[in-house]
N, CA, C and O atoms as a Tripos MOL2 file, in Angstrom:
@<TRIPOS>MOLECULE
protein
  288   287    72     0     0
PROTEIN
NO_CHARGES

@<TRIPOS>ATOM
      1 N           4.8330   35.1050   -6.7800 N.3       1 MET1
      2 CA          4.2510   34.1380   -7.7110 C.3       1 MET1
      3 C           4.2370   32.7460   -6.9670 C.2       1 MET1
      4 O           5.2140   32.3690   -6.3210 O.2       1 MET1
      5 N           3.1530   32.0470   -7.0800 N.am      2 LYS2
      6 CA          3.0170   30.7630   -6.3770 C.3       2 LYS2
      7 C           3.6510   29.6660   -7.1920 C.2       2 LYS2
      8 O           3.4440   29.5660   -8.4020 O.2       2 LYS2
      9 N           4.4140   28.8560   -6.5260 N.am      3 GLU3
     10 CA          5.0710   27.7800   -7.1830 C.3       3 GLU3
     11 C           4.0950   26.5970   -7.2680 C.2       3 GLU3
     12 O           3.3720   26.2870   -6.3220 O.2       3 GLU3
     13 N           4.1070   25.9480   -8.4480 N.am      4 PHE4
     14 CA          3.2380   24.7440   -8.6440 C.3       4 PHE4
     15 C           3.9610   23.5250   -8.0170 C.2       4 PHE4
     16 O           5.1230   23.2420   -8.3110 O.2       4 PHE4
     17 N           3.2470   22.8510   -7.1770 N.am      5 VAL5
     18 CA          3.8100   21.6450   -6.5510 C.3       5 VAL5
     19 C           2.8660   20.4910   -6.9640 C.2       5 VAL5
     20 O           1.6690   20.5030   -6.6790 O.2       5 VAL5
     21 N           3.4520   19.5150   -7.6360 N.am      6 LYS6
     22 CA          2.6890   18.3750   -8.0820 C.3       6 LYS6
     23 C           2.5620   17.4050   -6.9270 C.2       6 LYS6
     24 O           3.5790   16.9500   -6.4030 O.2       6 LYS6
     25 N           1.3380   17.0690   -6.5050 N.am      7 LYS7
     26 CA          1.0860   16.2110   -5.4130 C.3       7 LYS7
     27 C           0.8640   14.7930   -5.9820 C.2       7 LYS7
     28 O           0.1980   14.6200   -7.0030 O.2       7 LYS7
     29 N           1.4250   13.8070   -5.3110 N.am      8 MET8
     30 CA          1.2510   12.4660   -5.7290 C.3       8 MET8
     31 C          -0.0030   11.8950   -5.2010 C.2       8 MET8
     32 O          -0.4290   12.2440   -4.0990 O.2       8 MET8
     33 N          -0.6300   11.0070   -5.9610 N.am      9 ALA9
     34 CA         -1.8140   10.2840   -5.5130 C.3       9 ALA9
     35 C          -1.3560    9.3410   -4.3590 C.2       9 ALA9
     36 O          -0.3370    8.6560   -4.4360 O.2       9 ALA9
     37 N          -2.1580    9.3610   -3.3260 N.am     10 THR10
     38 CA         -1.8190    8.5750   -2.1230 C.3      10 THR10
     39 C          -2.9630    7.7420   -1.6310 C.2      10 THR10
     40 O          -4.1060    8.1960   -1.6650 O.2      10 THR10
     41 N          -2.7000    6.5230   -1.1690 N.am     11 ALA11
     42 CA         -3.7370    5.6700   -0.5560 C.3      11 ALA11
     43 C          -3.1830    5.0430    0.6700 C.2      11 ALA11
     44 O          -2.0040    4.6910    0.7070 O.2      11 ALA11
     45 N          -4.0130    4.8860    1.7050 N.am     12 TYR12
     46 CA         -3.7100    4.0890    2.8960 C.3      12 TYR12
     47 C          -4.5280    2.8900    2.8610 C.2      12 TYR12
     48 O          -5.7540    2.9650    2.9460 O.2      12 TYR12
     49 N          -3.8820    1.7360    2.7360 N.am     13 ILE13
     50 CA         -4.5840    0.4940    2.6230 C.3      13 ILE13
     51 C          -4.5490   -0.3420    3.9140 C.2      13 ILE13
     52 O          -3.4760   -0.6350    4.4420 O.2      13 ILE13
     53 N          -5.7290   -0.7190    4.4120 N.am     14 LEU14
     54 CA         -5.8160   -1.4860    5.6510 C.3      14 LEU14
     55 C          -6.0530   -2.9830    5.1720 C.2      14 LEU14
     56 O          -6.9240   -3.2600    4.3470 O.2      14 LEU14
     57 N          -5.2130   -3.9300    5.7530 N.am     15 LEU15
     58 CA         -5.3080   -5.3100    5.2990 C.3      15 LEU15
     59 C          -5.5030   -6.2240    6.4840 C.2      15 LEU15
     60 O          -4.9980   -5.9730    7.5780 O.2      15 LEU15
     61 N          -6.2590   -7.3080    6.2430 N.am     16 ASN16
     62 CA         -6.2570   -8.4350    7.1090 C.3      16 ASN16
     63 C          -5.5140   -9.6170    6.5800 C.2      16 ASN16
     64 O          -5.5860   -9.8780    5.3790 O.2      16 ASN16
     65 N          -4.8300  -10.3220    7.3660 N.am     17 THR17
     66 CA         -4.0390  -11.4780    6.8950 C.3      17 THR17
     67 C          -4.4800  -12.7760    7.5500 C.2      17 THR17
     68 O          -5.2860  -12.7550    8.4800 O.2      17 THR17
     69 N          -3.9890  -13.8470    7.1020 N.am     18 GLU18
     70 CA         -4.1180  -15.1520    7.7790 C.3      18 GLU18
     71 C          -3.3250  -15.0200    9.0850 C.2      18 GLU18
     72 O          -2.3210  -14.3100    9.1330 O.2      18 GLU18
     73 N          -3.7530  -15.6690   10.0870 N.am     19 ILE19
     74 CA         -3.0050  -15.7160   11.3750 C.3      19 ILE19
     75 C          -1.5680  -16.2220   11.1450 C.2      19 ILE19
     76 O          -1.3300  -17.2850   10.5710 O.2      19 ILE19
     77 N          -0.6450  -15.4050   11.6230 N.am     20 GLY20
     78 CA          0.8140  -15.8540   11.4530 C.3      20 GLY20
     79 C           1.4120  -15.4320   10.0980 C.2      20 GLY20
     80 O           2.5970  -15.6570    9.8500 O.2      20 GLY20
     81 N           0.6280  -14.8460    9.2570 N.am     21 ALA21
     82 CA          1.1980  -14.5320    7.8980 C.3      21 ALA21
     83 C           1.6660  -13.0440    7.7830 C.2      21 ALA21
     84 O           2.1800  -12.6100    6.7530 O.2      21 ALA21
     85 N           1.4570  -12.2940    8.8970 N.am     22 GLU22
     86 CA          1.7190  -10.8590    8.8500 C.3      22 GLU22
     87 C           3.1180  -10.4740    8.3290 C.2      22 GLU22
     88 O           3.2320   -9.6210    7.4490 O.2      22 GLU22
     89 N           4.1140  -11.0610    8.8330 N.am     23 ASN23
     90 CA          5.5460  -10.7870    8.4530 C.3      23 ASN23
     91 C           5.7600  -11.0830    7.0000 C.2      23 ASN23
     92 O           6.4110  -10.2990    6.3090 O.2      23 ASN23
     93 N           5.2520  -12.1550    6.5170 N.am     24 GLN24
     94 CA          5.3750  -12.5710    5.1330 C.3      24 GLN24
     95 C           4.6400  -11.5870    4.2160 C.2      24 GLN24
     96 O           5.1490  -11.2370    3.1510 O.2      24 GLN24
     97 N           3.4800  -11.1540    4.6110 N.am     25 VAL25
     98 CA          2.7740  -10.1660    3.8520 C.3      25 VAL25
     99 C           3.4900   -8.8240    3.8190 C.2      25 VAL25
    100 O           3.5500   -8.1740    2.7750 O.2      25 VAL25
    101 N           4.0530   -8.3910    5.0060 N.am     26 LEU26
    102 CA          4.7940   -7.1220    5.0590 C.3      26 LEU26
    103 C           5.9570   -7.1820    4.1080 C.2      26 LEU26
    104 O           6.1670   -6.2340    3.3510 O.2      26 LEU26
    105 N           6.7550   -8.2900    4.1090 N.am     27 LYS27
    106 CA          7.8980   -8.3770    3.2300 C.3      27 LYS27
    107 C           7.5080   -8.2230    1.7190 C.2      27 LYS27
    108 O           8.1570   -7.5530    0.9170 O.2      27 LYS27
    109 N           6.4050   -8.9030    1.4370 N.am     28 ALA28
    110 CA          5.8800   -8.8290    0.0360 C.3      28 ALA28
    111 C           5.4240   -7.4620   -0.3620 C.2      28 ALA28
    112 O           5.7020   -6.9920   -1.4650 O.2      28 ALA28
    113 N           4.7040   -6.8090    0.5620 N.am     29 LEU29
    114 CA          4.2980   -5.3920    0.2620 C.3      29 LEU29
    115 C           5.4320   -4.4910    0.0370 C.2      29 LEU29
    116 O           5.4180   -3.7040   -0.9090 O.2      29 LEU29
    117 N           6.4790   -4.5710    0.9110 N.am     30 LYS30
    118 CA          7.5670   -3.6870    0.7610 C.3      30 LYS30
    119 C           8.3700   -3.8410   -0.5720 C.2      30 LYS30
    120 O           9.1770   -2.9800   -0.9200 O.2      30 LYS30
    121 N           8.1460   -4.8600   -1.2360 N.am     31 LYS31
    122 CA          8.7980   -5.0810   -2.6010 C.3      31 LYS31
    123 C           7.9920   -4.5480   -3.7150 C.2      31 LYS31
    124 O           8.4740   -4.5130   -4.8480 O.2      31 LYS31
    125 N           6.8010   -4.1320   -3.4700 N.am     32 ILE32
    126 CA          5.9500   -3.5860   -4.5400 C.3      32 ILE32
    127 C           6.2760   -2.1130   -4.7340 C.2      32 ILE32
    128 O           6.3080   -1.3170   -3.7950 O.2      32 ILE32
    129 N           6.5200   -1.7850   -6.0230 N.am     33 GLU33
    130 CA          6.8580   -0.3530   -6.3320 C.3      33 GLU33
    131 C           5.6440    0.5020   -5.9470 C.2      33 GLU33
    132 O           4.5040    0.1590   -6.2620 O.2      33 GLU33
    133 N           5.9150    1.6350   -5.2510 N.am     34 GLY34
    134 CA          4.8180    2.5320   -4.8940 C.3      34 GLY34
    135 C           4.4780    2.3330   -3.3700 C.2      34 GLY34
    136 O           3.8880    3.2420   -2.7860 O.2      34 GLY34
    137 N           4.8080    1.2410   -2.7370 N.am     35 VAL35
    138 CA          4.4740    1.0540   -1.3670 C.3      35 VAL35
    139 C           5.6170    1.8270   -0.5860 C.2      35 VAL35
    140 O           6.7810    1.4270   -0.5740 O.2      35 VAL35
    141 N           5.2040    2.9120    0.0340 N.am     36 GLU36
    142 CA          6.1770    3.7310    0.7160 C.3      36 GLU36
    143 C           6.4690    3.2010    2.1240 C.2      36 GLU36
    144 O           7.6040    3.2700    2.5940 O.2      36 GLU36
    145 N           5.4630    2.6830    2.7750 N.am     37 GLU37
    146 CA          5.5500    2.1520    4.1390 C.3      37 GLU37
    147 C           4.5130    1.0630    4.3120 C.2      37 GLU37
    148 O           3.4460    1.0730    3.6980 O.2      37 GLU37
    149 N           4.8730    0.1140    5.1810 N.am     38 ALA38
    150 CA          3.8750   -0.8910    5.6150 C.3      38 ALA38
    151 C           4.2070   -1.2930    7.0700 C.2      38 ALA38
    152 O           5.3620   -1.5590    7.4020 O.2      38 ALA38
    153 N           3.1610   -1.3300    7.9340 N.am     39 HIS39
    154 CA          3.4090   -1.6190    9.3320 C.3      39 HIS39
    155 C           2.3360   -2.5420    9.9460 C.2      39 HIS39
    156 O           1.1790   -2.4900    9.5300 O.2      39 HIS39
    157 N           2.6970   -3.3680   10.9090 N.am     40 ASN40
    158 CA          1.7830   -4.1690   11.6340 C.3      40 ASN40
    159 C           0.8930   -3.2440   12.4600 C.2      40 ASN40
    160 O           1.3100   -2.1580   12.8630 O.2      40 ASN40
    161 N          -0.3330   -3.6880   12.7040 N.am     41 LEU41
    162 CA         -1.3480   -3.0260   13.5490 C.3      41 LEU41
    163 C          -1.8400   -3.9720   14.5860 C.2      41 LEU41
    164 O          -1.6680   -5.1840   14.4510 O.2      41 LEU41
    165 N          -2.4450   -3.4610   15.6160 N.am     42 TRP42
    166 CA         -3.1530   -4.2040   16.6000 C.3      42 TRP42
    167 C          -4.5700   -3.7900   16.5390 C.2      42 TRP42
    168 O          -4.8690   -2.5980   16.6110 O.2      42 TRP42
    169 N          -5.4740   -4.7420   16.4050 N.am     43 GLY43
    170 CA         -6.9130   -4.4060   16.4330 C.3      43 GLY43
    171 C          -7.6110   -5.0470   15.2530 C.2      43 GLY43
    172 O          -7.2360   -6.1530   14.8620 O.2      43 GLY43
    173 N          -8.5660   -4.4320   14.6920 N.am     44 VAL44
    174 CA         -9.3970   -5.0200   13.6270 C.3      44 VAL44
    175 C          -8.5680   -5.3330   12.3450 C.2      44 VAL44
    176 O          -8.8380   -6.3330   11.6800 O.2      44 VAL44
    177 N          -7.6070   -4.5230   12.0110 N.am     45 TYR45
    178 CA         -6.7310   -4.7640   10.8570 C.3      45 TYR45
    179 C          -5.4250   -5.2010   11.2840 C.2      45 TYR45
    180 O          -4.9960   -4.9140   12.4020 O.2      45 TYR45
    181 N          -4.7060   -5.9510   10.3630 N.am     46 ASP46
    182 CA         -3.4120   -6.4680   10.7090 C.3      46 ASP46
    183 C          -2.2260   -5.5930   10.1490 C.2      46 ASP46
    184 O          -1.1390   -5.5600   10.7260 O.2      46 ASP46
    185 N          -2.4810   -4.9090    9.0360 N.am     47 ILE47
    186 CA         -1.4070   -4.1690    8.3660 C.3      47 ILE47
    187 C          -2.0320   -2.8930    7.8360 C.2      47 ILE47
    188 O          -3.1840   -2.8610    7.4040 O.2      47 ILE47
    189 N          -1.2130   -1.8270    7.8870 N.am     48 ILE48
    190 CA         -1.4960   -0.5730    7.0710 C.3      48 ILE48
    191 C          -0.3630   -0.3620    6.0920 C.2      48 ILE48
    192 O           0.8010   -0.5870    6.4240 O.2      48 ILE48
    193 N          -0.6800    0.0500    4.9380 N.am     49 ALA49
    194 CA          0.3520    0.3450    3.8650 C.3      49 ALA49
    195 C           0.0270    1.7160    3.3510 C.2      49 ALA49
    196 O          -1.1370    2.0700    3.1650 O.2      49 ALA49
    197 N           1.0700    2.4910    3.1200 N.am     50 ASN50
    198 CA          1.0070    3.8250    2.4740 C.3      50 ASN50
    199 C           1.4910    3.6060    1.1210 C.2      50 ASN50
    200 O           2.6330    3.1830    0.9370 O.2      50 ASN50
    201 N           0.6300    3.8880    0.0790 N.am     51 VAL51
    202 CA          0.9900    3.6990   -1.2880 C.3      51 VAL51
    203 C           0.9360    5.0510   -1.9820 C.2      51 VAL51
    204 O          -0.0060    5.8150   -1.7770 O.2      51 VAL51
    205 N           1.9230    5.3490   -2.7900 N.am     52 LYS52
    206 CA          1.9380    6.6260   -3.5860 C.3      52 LYS52
    207 C           2.2700    6.2700   -5.0520 C.2      52 LYS52
    208 O           2.9820    5.3210   -5.3810 O.2      52 LYS52
    209 N           1.6630    7.1510   -5.9040 N.am     53 ALA53
    210 CA          1.9310    7.0240   -7.3480 C.3      53 ALA53
    211 C           1.8520    8.3700   -7.9770 C.2      53 ALA53
    212 O           1.3750    9.3190   -7.3550 O.2      53 ALA53
    213 N           2.3260    8.4880   -9.2500 N.am     54 ASP54
    214 CA          2.3450    9.7810   -9.8960 C.3      54 ASP54
    215 C           0.9320   10.2500  -10.2280 C.2      54 ASP54
    216 O           0.6840   11.4560  -10.2500 O.2      54 ASP54
    217 N          -0.0210    9.3140  -10.4930 N.am     55 ASN55
    218 CA         -1.3660    9.6840  -10.8090 C.3      55 ASN55
    219 C          -2.3200    8.6410  -10.3000 C.2      55 ASN55
    220 O          -1.9080    7.5850   -9.8190 O.2      55 ASN55
    221 N          -3.6560    8.9510  -10.4100 N.am     56 MET56
    222 CA         -4.6630    8.0620   -9.8360 C.3      56 MET56
    223 C          -4.7190    6.7790  -10.6080 C.2      56 MET56
    224 O          -4.9900    5.7440   -9.9990 O.2      56 MET56
    225 N          -4.4820    6.7550  -11.9270 N.am     57 GLU57
    226 CA         -4.5550    5.5010  -12.6460 C.3      57 GLU57
    227 C          -3.4300    4.5140  -12.2340 C.2      57 GLU57
    228 O          -3.6500    3.3060  -12.1360 O.2      57 GLU57
    229 N          -2.2970    5.0350  -12.0110 N.am     58 LYS58
    230 CA         -1.1820    4.2240  -11.5790 C.3      58 LYS58
    231 C          -1.4680    3.7340  -10.1590 C.2      58 LYS58
    232 O          -1.1800    2.5830   -9.8330 O.2      58 LYS58
    233 N          -2.0300    4.5950   -9.3180 N.am     59 LEU59
    234 CA         -2.3500    4.1940   -7.9510 C.3      59 LEU59
    235 C          -3.3900    3.0800   -7.9370 C.2      59 LEU59
    236 O          -3.3030    2.1090   -7.1850 O.2      59 LEU59
    237 N          -4.4150    3.2800   -8.8430 N.am     60 LYS60
    238 CA         -5.4440    2.2320   -8.9020 C.3      60 LYS60
    239 C          -4.8520    0.8540   -9.4120 C.2      60 LYS60
    240 O          -5.2610   -0.2240   -8.9810 O.2      60 LYS60
    241 N          -3.9120    0.9700  -10.3120 N.am     61 TYR61
    242 CA         -3.2700   -0.2680  -10.8290 C.3      61 TYR61
    243 C          -2.4620   -0.9540   -9.6860 C.2      61 TYR61
    244 O          -2.5410   -2.1740   -9.5420 O.2      61 TYR61
    245 N          -1.7070   -0.2070   -8.8950 N.am     62 ILE62
    246 CA         -0.9770   -0.7830   -7.7880 C.3      62 ILE62
    247 C          -1.8710   -1.4360   -6.7660 C.2      62 ILE62
    248 O          -1.5640   -2.5340   -6.3000 O.2      62 ILE62
    249 N          -2.9540   -0.8100   -6.4060 N.am     63 VAL63
    250 CA         -3.8210   -1.3070   -5.3470 C.3      63 VAL63
    251 C          -4.6390   -2.5280   -5.9550 C.2      63 VAL63
    252 O          -4.7130   -3.5800   -5.3200 O.2      63 VAL63
    253 N          -5.2170   -2.3860   -7.1240 N.am     64 THR64
    254 CA         -6.0950   -3.4430   -7.5780 C.3      64 THR64
    255 C          -5.3450   -4.6370   -8.2650 C.2      64 THR64
    256 O          -5.8380   -5.7650   -8.2670 O.2      64 THR64
    257 N          -4.1810   -4.3660   -8.8260 N.am     65 LYS65
    258 CA         -3.4810   -5.4560   -9.5260 C.3      65 LYS65
    259 C          -2.3340   -5.9730   -8.7780 C.2      65 LYS65
    260 O          -2.1880   -7.1890   -8.6560 O.2      65 LYS65
    261 N          -1.4990   -5.1280   -8.2630 N.am     66 ARG66
    262 CA         -0.3000   -5.6090   -7.5330 C.3      66 ARG66
    263 C          -0.5920   -6.1070   -6.1530 C.2      66 ARG66
    264 O          -0.2010   -7.2170   -5.7910 O.2      66 ARG66
    265 N          -1.2820   -5.2940   -5.3640 N.am     67 ILE67
    266 CA         -1.5080   -5.6220   -3.9060 C.3      67 ILE67
    267 C          -2.5970   -6.6860   -3.8540 C.2      67 ILE67
    268 O          -2.3830   -7.6900   -3.1750 O.2      67 ILE67
    269 N          -3.6830   -6.5600   -4.4750 N.am     68 GLU68
    270 CA         -4.7920   -7.5430   -4.3850 C.3      68 GLU68
    271 C          -4.2660   -8.9090   -4.9490 C.2      68 GLU68
    272 O          -4.5270   -9.9710   -4.3860 O.2      68 GLU68
    273 N          -3.5440   -8.8280   -6.0430 N.am     69 LYS69
    274 CA         -3.0480  -10.0780   -6.6740 C.3      69 LYS69
    275 C          -2.0350  -10.7800   -5.7280 C.2      69 LYS69
    276 O          -2.0240  -12.0080   -5.6490 O.2      69 LYS69
    277 N          -1.2580  -10.0710   -5.0720 N.am     70 SER70
    278 CA         -0.2540  -10.6750   -4.1900 C.3      70 SER70
    279 C          -0.8930  -11.2120   -2.8810 C.2      70 SER70
    280 O          -0.3410  -12.0800   -2.2040 O.2      70 SER70
    281 N          -2.0730  -10.6580   -2.5650 N.am     71 ALA71
    282 CA         -2.7810  -11.0770   -1.3780 C.3      71 ALA71
    283 C          -3.5530  -12.4160   -1.5140 C.2      71 ALA71
    284 O          -3.8890  -13.0900   -0.5410 O.2      71 ALA71
    285 N          -3.7950  -12.7300   -2.7610 N.am     72 LYS72
    286 CA         -4.5810  -13.9580   -3.0100 C.3      72 LYS72
    287 C          -3.7070  -15.1940   -3.1170 C.2      72 LYS72
    288 O          -4.2180  -16.2950   -3.3220 O.2      72 LYS72
@<TRIPOS>BOND
     1     1     2 1
     2     2     3 1
     3     3     4 2
     4     3     5 am
     5     5     6 1
     6     6     7 1
     7     7     8 2
     8     7     9 am
     9     9    10 1
    10    10    11 1
    11    11    12 2
    12    11    13 am
    13    13    14 1
    14    14    15 1
    15    15    16 2
    16    15    17 am
    17    17    18 1
    18    18    19 1
    19    19    20 2
    20    19    21 am
    21    21    22 1
    22    22    23 1
    23    23    24 2
    24    23    25 am
    25    25    26 1
    26    26    27 1
    27    27    28 2
    28    27    29 am
    29    29    30 1
    30    30    31 1
    31    31    32 2
    32    31    33 am
    33    33    34 1
    34    34    35 1
    35    35    36 2
    36    35    37 am
    37    37    38 1
    38    38    39 1
    39    39    40 2
    40    39    41 am
    41    41    42 1
    42    42    43 1
    43    43    44 2
    44    43    45 am
    45    45    46 1
    46    46    47 1
    47    47    48 2
    48    47    49 am
    49    49    50 1
    50    50    51 1
    51    51    52 2
    52    51    53 am
    53    53    54 1
    54    54    55 1
    55    55    56 2
    56    55    57 am
    57    57    58 1
    58    58    59 1
    59    59    60 2
    60    59    61 am
    61    61    62 1
    62    62    63 1
    63    63    64 2
    64    63    65 am
    65    65    66 1
    66    66    67 1
    67    67    68 2
    68    67    69 am
    69    69    70 1
    70    70    71 1
    71    71    72 2
    72    71    73 am
    73    73    74 1
    74    74    75 1
    75    75    76 2
    76    75    77 am
    77    77    78 1
    78    78    79 1
    79    79    80 2
    80    79    81 am
    81    81    82 1
    82    82    83 1
    83    83    84 2
    84    83    85 am
    85    85    86 1
    86    86    87 1
    87    87    88 2
    88    87    89 am
    89    89    90 1
    90    90    91 1
    91    91    92 2
    92    91    93 am
    93    93    94 1
    94    94    95 1
    95    95    96 2
    96    95    97 am
    97    97    98 1
    98    98    99 1
    99    99   100 2
   100    99   101 am
   101   101   102 1
   102   102   103 1
   103   103   104 2
   104   103   105 am
   105   105   106 1
   106   106   107 1
   107   107   108 2
   108   107   109 am
   109   109   110 1
   110   110   111 1
   111   111   112 2
   112   111   113 am
   113   113   114 1
   114   114   115 1
   115   115   116 2
   116   115   117 am
   117   117   118 1
   118   118   119 1
   119   119   120 2
   120   119   121 am
   121   121   122 1
   122   122   123 1
   123   123   124 2
   124   123   125 am
   125   125   126 1
   126   126   127 1
   127   127   128 2
   128   127   129 am
   129   129   130 1
   130   130   131 1
   131   131   132 2
   132   131   133 am
   133   133   134 1
   134   134   135 1
   135   135   136 2
   136   135   137 am
   137   137   138 1
   138   138   139 1
   139   139   140 2
   140   139   141 am
   141   141   142 1
   142   142   143 1
   143   143   144 2
   144   143   145 am
   145   145   146 1
   146   146   147 1
   147   147   148 2
   148   147   149 am
   149   149   150 1
   150   150   151 1
   151   151   152 2
   152   151   153 am
   153   153   154 1
   154   154   155 1
   155   155   156 2
   156   155   157 am
   157   157   158 1
   158   158   159 1
   159   159   160 2
   160   159   161 am
   161   161   162 1
   162   162   163 1
   163   163   164 2
   164   163   165 am
   165   165   166 1
   166   166   167 1
   167   167   168 2
   168   167   169 am
   169   169   170 1
   170   170   171 1
   171   171   172 2
   172   171   173 am
   173   173   174 1
   174   174   175 1
   175   175   176 2
   176   175   177 am
   177   177   178 1
   178   178   179 1
   179   179   180 2
   180   179   181 am
   181   181   182 1
   182   182   183 1
   183   183   184 2
   184   183   185 am
   185   185   186 1
   186   186   187 1
   187   187   188 2
   188   187   189 am
   189   189   190 1
   190   190   191 1
   191   191   192 2
   192   191   193 am
   193   193   194 1
   194   194   195 1
   195   195   196 2
   196   195   197 am
   197   197   198 1
   198   198   199 1
   199   199   200 2
   200   199   201 am
   201   201   202 1
   202   202   203 1
   203   203   204 2
   204   203   205 am
   205   205   206 1
   206   206   207 1
   207   207   208 2
   208   207   209 am
   209   209   210 1
   210   210   211 1
   211   211   212 2
   212   211   213 am
   213   213   214 1
   214   214   215 1
   215   215   216 2
   216   215   217 am
   217   217   218 1
   218   218   219 1
   219   219   220 2
   220   219   221 am
   221   221   222 1
   222   222   223 1
   223   223   224 2
   224   223   225 am
   225   225   226 1
   226   226   227 1
   227   227   228 2
   228   227   229 am
   229   229   230 1
   230   230   231 1
   231   231   232 2
   232   231   233 am
   233   233   234 1
   234   234   235 1
   235   235   236 2
   236   235   237 am
   237   237   238 1
   238   238   239 1
   239   239   240 2
   240   239   241 am
   241   241   242 1
   242   242   243 1
   243   243   244 2
   244   243   245 am
   245   245   246 1
   246   246   247 1
   247   247   248 2
   248   247   249 am
   249   249   250 1
   250   250   251 1
   251   251   252 2
   252   251   253 am
   253   253   254 1
   254   254   255 1
   255   255   256 2
   256   255   257 am
   257   257   258 1
   258   258   259 1
   259   259   260 2
   260   259   261 am
   261   261   262 1
   262   262   263 1
   263   263   264 2
   264   263   265 am
   265   265   266 1
   266   266   267 1
   267   267   268 2
   268   267   269 am
   269   269   270 1
   270   270   271 1
   271   271   272 2
   272   271   273 am
   273   273   274 1
   274   274   275 1
   275   275   276 2
   276   275   277 am
   277   277   278 1
   278   278   279 1
   279   279   280 2
   280   279   281 am
   281   281   282 1
   282   282   283 1
   283   283   284 2
   284   283   285 am
   285   285   286 1
   286   286   287 1
   287   287   288 2
@<TRIPOS>SUBSTRUCTURE
     1 MET1         2 RESIDUE 1 A MET
     2 LYS2         6 RESIDUE 1 A LYS
     3 GLU3        10 RESIDUE 1 A GLU
     4 PHE4        14 RESIDUE 1 A PHE
     5 VAL5        18 RESIDUE 1 A VAL
     6 LYS6        22 RESIDUE 1 A LYS
     7 LYS7        26 RESIDUE 1 A LYS
     8 MET8        30 RESIDUE 1 A MET
     9 ALA9        34 RESIDUE 1 A ALA
    10 THR10       38 RESIDUE 1 A THR
    11 ALA11       42 RESIDUE 1 A ALA
    12 TYR12       46 RESIDUE 1 A TYR
    13 ILE13       50 RESIDUE 1 A ILE
    14 LEU14       54 RESIDUE 1 A LEU
    15 LEU15       58 RESIDUE 1 A LEU
    16 ASN16       62 RESIDUE 1 A ASN
    17 THR17       66 RESIDUE 1 A THR
    18 GLU18       70 RESIDUE 1 A GLU
    19 ILE19       74 RESIDUE 1 A ILE
    20 GLY20       78 RESIDUE 1 A GLY
    21 ALA21       82 RESIDUE 1 A ALA
    22 GLU22       86 RESIDUE 1 A GLU
    23 ASN23       90 RESIDUE 1 A ASN
    24 GLN24       94 RESIDUE 1 A GLN
    25 VAL25       98 RESIDUE 1 A VAL
    26 LEU26      102 RESIDUE 1 A LEU
    27 LYS27      106 RESIDUE 1 A LYS
    28 ALA28      110 RESIDUE 1 A ALA
    29 LEU29      114 RESIDUE 1 A LEU
    30 LYS30      118 RESIDUE 1 A LYS
    31 LYS31      122 RESIDUE 1 A LYS
    32 ILE32      126 RESIDUE 1 A ILE
    33 GLU33      130 RESIDUE 1 A GLU
    34 GLY34      134 RESIDUE 1 A GLY
    35 VAL35      138 RESIDUE 1 A VAL
    36 GLU36      142 RESIDUE 1 A GLU
    37 GLU37      146 RESIDUE 1 A GLU
    38 ALA38      150 RESIDUE 1 A ALA
    39 HIS39      154 RESIDUE 1 A HIS
    40 ASN40      158 RESIDUE 1 A ASN
    41 LEU41      162 RESIDUE 1 A LEU
    42 TRP42      166 RESIDUE 1 A TRP
    43 GLY43      170 RESIDUE 1 A GLY
    44 VAL44      174 RESIDUE 1 A VAL
    45 TYR45      178 RESIDUE 1 A TYR
    46 ASP46      182 RESIDUE 1 A ASP
    47 ILE47      186 RESIDUE 1 A ILE
    48 ILE48      190 RESIDUE 1 A ILE
    49 ALA49      194 RESIDUE 1 A ALA
    50 ASN50      198 RESIDUE 1 A ASN
    51 VAL51      202 RESIDUE 1 A VAL
    52 LYS52      206 RESIDUE 1 A LYS
    53 ALA53      210 RESIDUE 1 A ALA
    54 ASP54      214 RESIDUE 1 A ASP
    55 ASN55      218 RESIDUE 1 A ASN
    56 MET56      222 RESIDUE 1 A MET
    57 GLU57      226 RESIDUE 1 A GLU
    58 LYS58      230 RESIDUE 1 A LYS
    59 LEU59      234 RESIDUE 1 A LEU
    60 LYS60      238 RESIDUE 1 A LYS
    61 TYR61      242 RESIDUE 1 A TYR
    62 ILE62      246 RESIDUE 1 A ILE
    63 VAL63      250 RESIDUE 1 A VAL
    64 THR64      254 RESIDUE 1 A THR
    65 LYS65      258 RESIDUE 1 A LYS
    66 ARG66      262 RESIDUE 1 A ARG
    67 ILE67      266 RESIDUE 1 A ILE
    68 GLU68      270 RESIDUE 1 A GLU
    69 LYS69      274 RESIDUE 1 A LYS
    70 SER70      278 RESIDUE 1 A SER
    71 ALA71      282 RESIDUE 1 A ALA
    72 LYS72      286 RESIDUE 1 A LYS
């Protein structure tokens, strides 16, 4: 018998920041519920964040309300 495994909704967010604001943005991201990891990048984007939630609606809320709001 196959065991049912509930998979969490996951998003990888690529962010650009103001020059010199990377560490401040990383600290803010890590305080947001659902952000599993956040790291500096070299190249076109400054930060990548791994976000997980129980369902797509909650994931959408975290990305559009919590992360976008804190980025403004």
